[in-house]
PDB file with one MODEL, atoms N, CA, C and O in Angstrom:
MODEL        1
ATOM      1  N   MET A   1      -5.254  20.240   9.405  1.00  0.00           N
ATOM      2  CA  MET A   1      -6.169  19.154   9.985  1.00  0.00           C
ATOM      3  C   MET A   1      -6.017  18.391  10.470  1.00  0.00           C
ATOM      4  O   MET A   1      -5.506  17.610   9.667  1.00  0.00           O
ATOM      5  N   ALA A   2      -6.149  17.628  11.996  1.00  0.00           N
ATOM      6  CA  ALA A   2      -5.794  16.856  13.159  1.00  0.00           C
ATOM      7  C   ALA A   2      -6.041  15.697  12.958  1.00  0.00           C
ATOM      8  O   ALA A   2      -6.239  15.773  11.745  1.00  0.00           O
ATOM      9  N   GLY A   3      -6.181  14.715  13.188  1.00  0.00           N
ATOM     10  CA  GLY A   3      -6.808  14.115  13.508  1.00  0.00           C
ATOM     11  C   GLY A   3      -5.974  12.602  13.904  1.00  0.00           C
ATOM     12  O   GLY A   3      -4.805  12.244  13.761  1.00  0.00           O
ATOM     13  N   SER A   4      -7.569  11.738  14.636  1.00  0.00           N
ATOM     14  CA  SER A   4      -6.856  10.436  15.509  1.00  0.00           C
ATOM     15  C   SER A   4      -6.411   8.748  14.143  1.00  0.00           C
ATOM     16  O   SER A   4      -7.121   7.899  13.603  1.00  0.00           O
ATOM     17  N   PRO A   5      -4.816   9.067  14.137  1.00  0.00           N
ATOM     18  CA  PRO A   5      -4.568   7.550  13.891  1.00  0.00           C
ATOM     19  C   PRO A   5      -5.289   6.531  13.791  1.00  0.00           C
ATOM     20  O   PRO A   5      -5.403   6.155  14.957  1.00  0.00           O
ATOM     21  N   CYS A   6      -6.203   5.404  12.750  1.00  0.00           N
ATOM     22  CA  CYS A   6      -6.967   4.104  13.427  1.00  0.00           C
ATOM     23  C   CYS A   6      -6.251   3.546  12.466  1.00  0.00           C
ATOM     24  O   CYS A   6      -6.303   3.601  11.238  1.00  0.00           O
ATOM     25  N   GLU A   7      -5.615   3.034  13.180  1.00  0.00           N
ATOM     26  CA  GLU A   7      -4.736   1.805  13.040  1.00  0.00           C
ATOM     27  C   GLU A   7      -4.408   0.283  13.267  1.00  0.00           C
ATOM     28  O   GLU A   7      -3.489  -0.151  13.960  1.00  0.00           O
ATOM     29  N   ARG A   8      -5.575  -0.642  12.366  1.00  0.00           N
ATOM     30  CA  ARG A   8      -5.715  -2.263  12.025  1.00  0.00           C
ATOM     31  C   ARG A   8      -4.623  -2.247  12.041  1.00  0.00           C
ATOM     32  O   ARG A   8      -3.718  -1.413  12.011  1.00  0.00           O
ATOM     33  N   PHE A   9      -4.869  -4.329  12.145  1.00  0.00           N
ATOM     34  CA  PHE A   9      -3.777  -5.375  12.380  1.00  0.00           C
ATOM     35  C   PHE A   9      -4.503  -6.790  11.822  1.00  0.00           C
ATOM     36  O   PHE A   9      -5.579  -7.257  12.195  1.00  0.00           O
ATOM     37  N   ARG A  10      -3.919  -7.127  11.187  1.00  0.00           N
ATOM     38  CA  ARG A  10      -5.211  -8.401  11.146  1.00  0.00           C
ATOM     39  C   ARG A  10      -3.894  -9.750  10.162  1.00  0.00           C
ATOM     40  O   ARG A  10      -2.993  -9.454   9.377  1.00  0.00           O
ATOM     41  N   ARG A  11      -4.166 -10.644  10.474  1.00  0.00           N
ATOM     42  CA  ARG A  11      -3.568 -11.538  10.415  1.00  0.00           C
ATOM     43  C   ARG A  11      -3.167 -12.172   8.727  1.00  0.00           C
ATOM     44  O   ARG A  11      -4.099 -12.895   8.377  1.00  0.00           O
ATOM     45  N   VAL A  12      -2.248 -12.107   7.815  1.00  0.00           N
ATOM     46  CA  VAL A  12      -2.746 -12.345   6.300  1.00  0.00           C
ATOM     47  C   VAL A  12      -1.932 -13.598   6.424  1.00  0.00           C
ATOM     48  O   VAL A  12      -1.038 -13.907   7.212  1.00  0.00           O
ATOM     49  N   ASP A  13      -2.674 -14.440   5.098  1.00  0.00           N
ATOM     50  CA  ASP A  13      -1.918 -15.997   4.595  1.00  0.00           C
ATOM     51  C   ASP A  13      -1.374 -15.256   3.486  1.00  0.00           C
ATOM     52  O   ASP A  13      -2.082 -14.582   2.738  1.00  0.00           O
ATOM     53  N   VAL A  14       0.178 -15.397   3.342  1.00  0.00           N
ATOM     54  CA  VAL A  14       1.325 -14.816   2.043  1.00  0.00           C
ATOM     55  C   VAL A  14       2.322 -15.783   1.956  1.00  0.00           C
ATOM     56  O   VAL A  14       3.478 -15.656   2.359  1.00  0.00           O
ATOM     57  N   THR A  15       1.703 -17.011   1.272  1.00  0.00           N
ATOM     58  CA  THR A  15       2.324 -18.093   1.798  1.00  0.00           C
ATOM     59  C   THR A  15       2.787 -18.045  -0.416  1.00  0.00           C
ATOM     60  O   THR A  15       3.860 -18.466  -0.849  1.00  0.00           O
ATOM     61  N   GLY A  16       1.803 -17.524  -1.219  1.00  0.00           N
ATOM     62  CA  GLY A  16       1.879 -17.367  -2.211  1.00  0.00           C
ATOM     63  C   GLY A  16       3.075 -16.679  -2.624  1.00  0.00           C
ATOM     64  O   GLY A  16       4.014 -16.999  -3.353  1.00  0.00           O
ATOM     65  N   LEU A  17       2.634 -15.095  -1.609  1.00  0.00           N
ATOM     66  CA  LEU A  17       4.029 -13.773  -1.770  1.00  0.00           C
ATOM     67  C   LEU A  17       4.947 -14.911  -1.509  1.00  0.00           C
ATOM     68  O   LEU A  17       5.382 -15.510  -2.493  1.00  0.00           O
ATOM     69  N   VAL A  18       5.312 -15.302  -0.289  1.00  0.00           N
ATOM     70  CA  VAL A  18       6.623 -15.914  -0.296  1.00  0.00           C
ATOM     71  C   VAL A  18       7.017 -16.874  -1.200  1.00  0.00           C
ATOM     72  O   VAL A  18       7.667 -16.525  -2.185  1.00  0.00           O
ATOM     73  N   ALA A  19       6.709 -18.106  -1.012  1.00  0.00           N
ATOM     74  CA  ALA A  19       6.427 -18.556  -3.273  1.00  0.00           C
ATOM     75  C   ALA A  19       7.062 -17.848  -3.771  1.00  0.00           C
ATOM     76  O   ALA A  19       8.263 -17.957  -4.019  1.00  0.00           O
ATOM     77  N   LEU A  20       5.801 -16.333  -4.181  1.00  0.00           N
ATOM     78  CA  LEU A  20       6.856 -15.921  -6.199  1.00  0.00           C
ATOM     79  C   LEU A  20       7.944 -14.681  -5.318  1.00  0.00           C
ATOM     80  O   LEU A  20       7.991 -13.758  -6.130  1.00  0.00           O
ATOM     81  N   ARG A  21       8.381 -14.468  -4.686  1.00  0.00           N
ATOM     82  CA  ARG A  21      10.319 -14.246  -3.911  1.00  0.00           C
ATOM     83  C   ARG A  21      10.827 -15.252  -4.350  1.00  0.00           C
ATOM     84  O   ARG A  21      11.392 -15.498  -5.416  1.00  0.00           O
ATOM     85  N   ARG A  22      10.431 -16.276  -2.809  1.00  0.00           N
ATOM     86  CA  ARG A  22      12.072 -17.421  -4.330  1.00  0.00           C
ATOM     87  C   ARG A  22      11.630 -17.364  -4.828  1.00  0.00           C
ATOM     88  O   ARG A  22      12.337 -18.223  -5.354  1.00  0.00           O
ATOM     89  N   HIS A  23      10.204 -17.016  -6.149  1.00  0.00           N
ATOM     90  CA  HIS A  23      10.482 -18.453  -6.758  1.00  0.00           C
ATOM     91  C   HIS A  23      12.070 -17.144  -7.814  1.00  0.00           C
ATOM     92  O   HIS A  23      13.111 -17.537  -8.340  1.00  0.00           O
ATOM     93  N   LEU A  24      11.517 -15.654  -7.706  1.00  0.00           N
ATOM     94  CA  LEU A  24      12.081 -14.698  -8.329  1.00  0.00           C
ATOM     95  C   LEU A  24      13.722 -14.532  -7.996  1.00  0.00           C
ATOM     96  O   LEU A  24      14.704 -14.169  -8.644  1.00  0.00           O
ATOM     97  N   GLN A  25      13.450 -15.040  -6.509  1.00  0.00           N
ATOM     98  CA  GLN A  25      15.401 -14.300  -6.014  1.00  0.00           C
ATOM     99  C   GLN A  25      16.383 -15.228  -6.657  1.00  0.00           C
ATOM    100  O   GLN A  25      17.464 -15.272  -6.070  1.00  0.00           O
ATOM    101  N   PRO A  26      16.253 -16.085  -7.872  1.00  0.00           N
ATOM    102  CA  PRO A  26      17.115 -16.228  -8.271  1.00  0.00           C
ATOM    103  C   PRO A  26      17.922 -14.949  -9.821  1.00  0.00           C
ATOM    104  O   PRO A  26      18.923 -14.272 -10.055  1.00  0.00           O
ATOM    105  N   GLU A  27      16.854 -15.266 -10.320  1.00  0.00           N
ATOM    106  CA  GLU A  27      16.906 -14.193 -11.529  1.00  0.00           C
ATOM    107  C   GLU A  27      17.698 -12.248  -9.847  1.00  0.00           C
ATOM    108  O   GLU A  27      18.712 -11.550  -9.812  1.00  0.00           O
ATOM    109  N   ALA A  28      17.145 -12.287  -9.461  1.00  0.00           N
ATOM    110  CA  ALA A  28      17.712 -11.237  -8.182  1.00  0.00           C
ATOM    111  C   ALA A  28      18.631 -11.327  -8.498  1.00  0.00           C
ATOM    112  O   ALA A  28      18.818 -10.754  -9.571  1.00  0.00           O
ATOM    113  N   GLU A  29      19.913 -12.077  -7.874  1.00  0.00           N
ATOM    114  CA  GLU A  29      20.843 -12.651  -7.820  1.00  0.00           C
ATOM    115  C   GLU A  29      22.038 -12.720  -9.132  1.00  0.00           C
ATOM    116  O   GLU A  29      23.246 -12.576  -9.323  1.00  0.00           O
ATOM    117  N   ARG A  30      20.771 -13.047  -9.851  1.00  0.00           N
ATOM    118  CA  ARG A  30      21.666 -13.221 -11.318  1.00  0.00           C
ATOM    119  C   ARG A  30      22.210 -11.136 -11.420  1.00  0.00           C
ATOM    120  O   ARG A  30      23.321 -10.614 -11.509  1.00  0.00           O
ATOM    121  N   ARG A  31      21.000 -10.612 -11.358  1.00  0.00           N
ATOM    122  CA  ARG A  31      20.341  -9.116 -11.768  1.00  0.00           C
ATOM    123  C   ARG A  31      22.169  -8.334 -10.981  1.00  0.00           C
ATOM    124  O   ARG A  31      22.851  -7.462 -11.520  1.00  0.00           O
ATOM    125  N   ARG A  32      22.437  -8.978  -9.773  1.00  0.00           N
ATOM    126  CA  ARG A  32      22.869  -8.332  -8.187  1.00  0.00           C
ATOM    127  C   ARG A  32      21.900  -6.764  -8.258  1.00  0.00           C
ATOM    128  O   ARG A  32      22.119  -5.600  -8.595  1.00  0.00           O
ATOM    129  N   VAL A  33      20.501  -7.734  -7.609  1.00  0.00           N
ATOM    130  CA  VAL A  33      19.493  -7.004  -7.224  1.00  0.00           C
ATOM    131  C   VAL A  33      18.763  -7.402  -5.884  1.00  0.00           C
ATOM    132  O   VAL A  33      18.119  -8.443  -5.747  1.00  0.00           O
ATOM    133  N   ARG A  34      18.930  -6.522  -4.996  1.00  0.00           N
ATOM    134  CA  ARG A  34      18.009  -7.313  -3.465  1.00  0.00           C
ATOM    135  C   ARG A  34      16.248  -7.158  -3.358  1.00  0.00           C
ATOM    136  O   ARG A  34      15.619  -6.117  -3.167  1.00  0.00           O
ATOM    137  N   LEU A  35      15.866  -8.141  -3.492  1.00  0.00           N
ATOM    138  CA  LEU A  35      15.192  -8.094  -3.911  1.00  0.00           C
ATOM    139  C   LEU A  35      14.501  -8.884  -2.249  1.00  0.00           C
ATOM    140  O   LEU A  35      14.833  -9.909  -1.653  1.00  0.00           O
ATOM    141  N   THR A  36      13.068  -7.456  -1.851  1.00  0.00           N
ATOM    142  CA  THR A  36      12.982  -7.597  -0.379  1.00  0.00           C
ATOM    143  C   THR A  36      11.254  -7.719  -0.675  1.00  0.00           C
ATOM    144  O   THR A  36      10.578  -8.019  -1.659  1.00  0.00           O
ATOM    145  N   TYR A  37      10.916  -7.262   0.918  1.00  0.00           N
ATOM    146  CA  TYR A  37       8.985  -7.892  -0.297  1.00  0.00           C
ATOM    147  C   TYR A  37       8.281  -6.599  -0.411  1.00  0.00           C
ATOM    148  O   TYR A  37       7.117  -6.465  -0.789  1.00  0.00           O
ATOM    149  N   LEU A  38       9.363  -5.342   0.070  1.00  0.00           N
ATOM    150  CA  LEU A  38       8.624  -3.598  -0.061  1.00  0.00           C
ATOM    151  C   LEU A  38       8.110  -3.926  -1.777  1.00  0.00           C
ATOM    152  O   LEU A  38       6.963  -4.360  -1.878  1.00  0.00           O
ATOM    153  N   PRO A  39       8.813  -3.758  -2.942  1.00  0.00           N
ATOM    154  CA  PRO A  39       7.781  -4.092  -3.858  1.00  0.00           C
ATOM    155  C   PRO A  39       6.360  -3.900  -4.474  1.00  0.00           C
ATOM    156  O   PRO A  39       5.735  -3.149  -5.222  1.00  0.00           O
ATOM    157  N   PHE A  40       6.164  -5.475  -3.413  1.00  0.00           N
ATOM    158  CA  PHE A  40       5.571  -5.682  -4.062  1.00  0.00           C
ATOM    159  C   PHE A  40       4.474  -5.145  -3.002  1.00  0.00           C
ATOM    160  O   PHE A  40       3.329  -5.037  -3.441  1.00  0.00           O
ATOM    161  N   ILE A  41       4.693  -4.814  -1.710  1.00  0.00           N
ATOM    162  CA  ILE A  41       3.338  -3.978  -0.921  1.00  0.00           C
ATOM    163  C   ILE A  41       3.941  -3.193  -0.892  1.00  0.00           C
ATOM    164  O   ILE A  41       4.165  -2.878   0.277  1.00  0.00           O
ATOM    165  N   ILE A  42       4.675  -2.262  -1.953  1.00  0.00           N
ATOM    166  CA  ILE A  42       4.029  -1.599  -2.783  1.00  0.00           C
ATOM    167  C   ILE A  42       2.983  -1.080  -3.954  1.00  0.00           C
ATOM    168  O   ILE A  42       2.311  -0.056  -4.077  1.00  0.00           O
ATOM    169  N   LYS A  43       3.207  -2.567  -4.958  1.00  0.00           N
ATOM    170  CA  LYS A  43       2.975  -2.525  -5.418  1.00  0.00           C
ATOM    171  C   LYS A  43       1.238  -2.927  -5.243  1.00  0.00           C
ATOM    172  O   LYS A  43       0.216  -2.342  -5.602  1.00  0.00           O
ATOM    173  N   ALA A  44       1.443  -3.964  -4.654  1.00  0.00           N
ATOM    174  CA  ALA A  44      -0.542  -4.115  -3.713  1.00  0.00           C
ATOM    175  C   ALA A  44      -1.265  -3.125  -3.446  1.00  0.00           C
ATOM    176  O   ALA A  44      -2.486  -3.205  -3.315  1.00  0.00           O
ATOM    177  N   ALA A  45      -0.554  -2.007  -3.327  1.00  0.00           N
ATOM    178  CA  ALA A  45      -1.082  -0.426  -1.756  1.00  0.00           C
ATOM    179  C   ALA A  45      -1.152   0.883  -3.185  1.00  0.00           C
ATOM    180  O   ALA A  45      -1.270   2.057  -2.835  1.00  0.00           O
ATOM    181  N   ILE A  46      -1.067   0.541  -4.798  1.00  0.00           N
ATOM    182  CA  ILE A  46      -1.208   1.062  -5.240  1.00  0.00           C
ATOM    183  C   ILE A  46      -2.433   1.490  -6.497  1.00  0.00           C
ATOM    184  O   ILE A  46      -2.868   2.501  -7.049  1.00  0.00           O
ATOM    185  N   GLN A  47      -2.741  -0.784  -6.523  1.00  0.00           N
ATOM    186  CA  GLN A  47      -3.440  -1.428  -7.290  1.00  0.00           C
ATOM    187  C   GLN A  47      -4.966  -0.822  -5.821  1.00  0.00           C
ATOM    188  O   GLN A  47      -6.130  -0.690  -6.200  1.00  0.00           O
ATOM    189  N   THR A  48      -4.544  -0.551  -4.240  1.00  0.00           N
ATOM    190  CA  THR A  48      -5.897  -0.630  -3.798  1.00  0.00           C
ATOM    191  C   THR A  48      -6.101   0.733  -4.132  1.00  0.00           C
ATOM    192  O   THR A  48      -7.311   0.954  -4.097  1.00  0.00           O
ATOM    193  N   LEU A  49      -5.514   1.656  -4.414  1.00  0.00           N
ATOM    194  CA  LEU A  49      -5.973   3.679  -3.373  1.00  0.00           C
ATOM    195  C   LEU A  49      -6.116   3.316  -5.107  1.00  0.00           C
ATOM    196  O   LEU A  49      -6.125   4.409  -5.674  1.00  0.00           O
ATOM    197  N   LYS A  50      -6.219   2.288  -6.045  1.00  0.00           N
ATOM    198  CA  LYS A  50      -6.425   3.300  -7.445  1.00  0.00           C
ATOM    199  C   LYS A  50      -7.526   2.299  -7.000  1.00  0.00           C
ATOM    200  O   LYS A  50      -8.188   3.056  -6.288  1.00  0.00           O
ATOM    201  N   GLU A  51      -8.224   0.987  -6.939  1.00  0.00           N
ATOM    202  CA  GLU A  51      -9.677   0.822  -6.806  1.00  0.00           C
ATOM    203  C   GLU A  51     -10.783   0.858  -5.449  1.00  0.00           C
ATOM    204  O   GLU A  51     -11.903   0.350  -5.495  1.00  0.00           O
ATOM    205  N   PHE A  52     -10.183   1.599  -4.194  1.00  0.00           N
ATOM    206  CA  PHE A  52     -10.772   2.681  -3.595  1.00  0.00           C
ATOM    207  C   PHE A  52      -9.807   4.001  -2.822  1.00  0.00           C
ATOM    208  O   PHE A  52      -9.015   3.895  -1.886  1.00  0.00           O
ATOM    209  N   PRO A  53     -10.157   5.072  -3.492  1.00  0.00           N
ATOM    210  CA  PRO A  53      -9.847   5.984  -3.491  1.00  0.00           C
ATOM    211  C   PRO A  53      -9.767   6.784  -2.395  1.00  0.00           C
ATOM    212  O   PRO A  53      -8.984   7.711  -2.188  1.00  0.00           O
ATOM    213  N   TYR A  54     -10.635   6.358  -1.713  1.00  0.00           N
ATOM    214  CA  TYR A  54     -10.999   6.300   0.170  1.00  0.00           C
ATOM    215  C   TYR A  54     -10.502   5.889   0.735  1.00  0.00           C
ATOM    216  O   TYR A  54     -10.929   5.988   1.886  1.00  0.00           O
ATOM    217  N   PHE A  55      -8.993   4.937   0.552  1.00  0.00           N
ATOM    218  CA  PHE A  55      -8.507   4.017   1.836  1.00  0.00           C
ATOM    219  C   PHE A  55      -8.130   4.808   2.343  1.00  0.00           C
ATOM    220  O   PHE A  55      -8.114   4.750   3.572  1.00  0.00           O
ATOM    221  N   ASN A  56      -7.783   5.606   1.872  1.00  0.00           N
ATOM    222  CA  ASN A  56      -6.352   6.765   2.506  1.00  0.00           C
ATOM    223  C   ASN A  56      -7.001   8.423   1.858  1.00  0.00           C
ATOM    224  O   ASN A  56      -6.580   9.157   0.964  1.00  0.00           O
ATOM    225  N   ALA A  57      -8.608   8.569   3.127  1.00  0.00           N
ATOM    226  CA  ALA A  57      -9.039   9.191   3.193  1.00  0.00           C
ATOM    227  C   ALA A  57      -8.502  10.331   3.946  1.00  0.00           C
ATOM    228  O   ALA A  57      -7.430  10.117   4.511  1.00  0.00           O
ATOM    229  N   SER A  58      -9.203  11.909   4.118  1.00  0.00           N
ATOM    230  CA  SER A  58      -9.639  12.456   5.673  1.00  0.00           C
ATOM    231  C   SER A  58     -10.963  12.955   6.083  1.00  0.00           C
ATOM    232  O   SER A  58     -11.353  13.889   5.382  1.00  0.00           O
ATOM    233  N   LEU A  59     -11.646  12.643   6.892  1.00  0.00           N
ATOM    234  CA  LEU A  59     -12.596  12.814   7.969  1.00  0.00           C
ATOM    235  C   LEU A  59     -12.894  13.657   8.266  1.00  0.00           C
ATOM    236  O   LEU A  59     -12.546  13.527   9.440  1.00  0.00           O
ATOM    237  N   ASP A  60     -13.526  15.060   8.207  1.00  0.00           N
ATOM    238  CA  ASP A  60     -14.116  16.318   8.819  1.00  0.00           C
ATOM    239  C   ASP A  60     -14.733  16.138   9.448  1.00  0.00           C
ATOM    240  O   ASP A  60     -15.746  16.300   8.768  1.00  0.00           O
ATOM    241  N   LEU A  61     -15.068  15.881  10.379  1.00  0.00           N
ATOM    242  CA  LEU A  61     -16.368  15.471  10.359  1.00  0.00           C
ATOM    243  C   LEU A  61     -17.816  16.470  11.159  1.00  0.00           C
ATOM    244  O   LEU A  61     -19.040  16.379  11.250  1.00  0.00           O
ATOM    245  N   ALA A  62     -16.545  17.533  11.670  1.00  0.00           N
ATOM    246  CA  ALA A  62     -17.358  19.439  12.159  1.00  0.00           C
ATOM    247  C   ALA A  62     -18.181  20.030   9.989  1.00  0.00           C
ATOM    248  O   ALA A  62     -19.036  20.684   9.392  1.00  0.00           O
ATOM    249  N   GLN A  63     -17.038  19.133   9.838  1.00  0.00           N
ATOM    250  CA  GLN A  63     -17.839  19.613   7.803  1.00  0.00           C
ATOM    251  C   GLN A  63     -19.106  18.470   6.782  1.00  0.00           C
ATOM    252  O   GLN A  63     -20.004  18.486   5.941  1.00  0.00           O
ATOM    253  N   GLN A  64     -18.118  17.428   7.854  1.00  0.00           N
ATOM    254  CA  GLN A  64     -18.805  16.760   6.825  1.00  0.00           C
ATOM    255  C   GLN A  64     -18.047  15.967   5.677  1.00  0.00           C
ATOM    256  O   GLN A  64     -18.670  15.542   4.704  1.00  0.00           O
ATOM    257  N   THR A  65     -17.115  15.841   5.778  1.00  0.00           N
ATOM    258  CA  THR A  65     -16.553  15.734   3.638  1.00  0.00           C
ATOM    259  C   THR A  65     -15.365  15.297   4.183  1.00  0.00           C
ATOM    260  O   THR A  65     -14.833  15.333   5.293  1.00  0.00           O
ATOM    261  N   PHE A  66     -15.037  14.770   2.817  1.00  0.00           N
ATOM    262  CA  PHE A  66     -13.552  13.739   2.719  1.00  0.00           C
ATOM    263  C   PHE A  66     -12.595  14.652   2.477  1.00  0.00           C
ATOM    264  O   PHE A  66     -12.683  15.658   1.773  1.00  0.00           O
ATOM    265  N   TYR A  67     -11.879  14.342   2.956  1.00  0.00           N
ATOM    266  CA  TYR A  67     -10.335  14.849   2.007  1.00  0.00           C
ATOM    267  C   TYR A  67      -9.846  13.549   0.943  1.00  0.00           C
ATOM    268  O   TYR A  67     -10.242  12.405   1.166  1.00  0.00           O
ATOM    269  N   ARG A  68      -9.019  13.841  -0.135  1.00  0.00           N
ATOM    270  CA  ARG A  68      -8.936  12.608  -0.081  1.00  0.00           C
ATOM    271  C   ARG A  68      -7.484  13.146  -1.602  1.00  0.00           C
ATOM    272  O   ARG A  68      -8.069  13.609  -2.580  1.00  0.00           O
ATOM    273  N   LEU A  69      -6.358  13.115  -1.730  1.00  0.00           N
ATOM    274  CA  LEU A  69      -5.016  12.863  -1.989  1.00  0.00           C
ATOM    275  C   LEU A  69      -6.001  13.461  -3.711  1.00  0.00           C
ATOM    276  O   LEU A  69      -7.047  12.840  -3.898  1.00  0.00           O
ATOM    277  N   GLN A  70      -5.700  14.387  -4.633  1.00  0.00           N
ATOM    278  CA  GLN A  70      -5.955  14.962  -6.229  1.00  0.00           C
ATOM    279  C   GLN A  70      -5.138  14.264  -7.027  1.00  0.00           C
ATOM    280  O   GLN A  70      -4.483  13.875  -6.059  1.00  0.00           O
ATOM    281  N   PRO A  71      -4.717  13.873  -7.725  1.00  0.00           N
ATOM    282  CA  PRO A  71      -3.461  13.747  -9.141  1.00  0.00           C
ATOM    283  C   PRO A  71      -3.653  15.262  -9.636  1.00  0.00           C
ATOM    284  O   PRO A  71      -2.545  15.565 -10.078  1.00  0.00           O
ATOM    285  N   ASP A  72      -3.962  15.660  -9.688  1.00  0.00           N
ATOM    286  CA  ASP A  72      -3.324  17.274  -9.802  1.00  0.00           C
ATOM    287  C   ASP A  72      -3.688  18.581  -9.128  1.00  0.00           C
ATOM    288  O   ASP A  72      -3.602  19.788  -9.354  1.00  0.00           O
ATOM    289  N   ARG A  73      -4.197  17.647  -8.061  1.00  0.00           N
ATOM    290  CA  ARG A  73      -3.656  18.842  -6.389  1.00  0.00           C
ATOM    291  C   ARG A  73      -2.526  17.919  -5.925  1.00  0.00           C
ATOM    292  O   ARG A  73      -2.965  17.335  -4.935  1.00  0.00           O
ATOM    293  N   PRO A  74      -0.963  17.412  -6.239  1.00  0.00           N
ATOM    294  CA  PRO A  74      -0.693  16.612  -4.631  1.00  0.00           C
ATOM    295  C   PRO A  74      -1.609  17.651  -3.236  1.00  0.00           C
ATOM    296  O   PRO A  74      -2.816  17.484  -3.066  1.00  0.00           O
ATOM    297  N   PHE A  75      -1.145  18.231  -2.741  1.00  0.00           N
ATOM    298  CA  PHE A  75      -1.453  18.505  -1.588  1.00  0.00           C
ATOM    299  C   PHE A  75      -2.307  19.488  -1.392  1.00  0.00           C
ATOM    300  O   PHE A  75      -2.643  19.795  -0.248  1.00  0.00           O
TER     301      PHE A  75
ENDMDL
END
């Protein structure tokens, strides 16, 4: 199923995220772990997909059907 990607870009206030990372940084350094923003982004994506499962769905206009990843059927 081919489709066109739908990309949207928005400005987001990440002041709280920056402060949280800065707060956790000393503990990460103590554990010799490089703390990046990626774990925070992944956690947000997981929570979003749990709450809005059609967020990452595909739409077949010809069939008027949504396709989304099913936990019991990975692909």
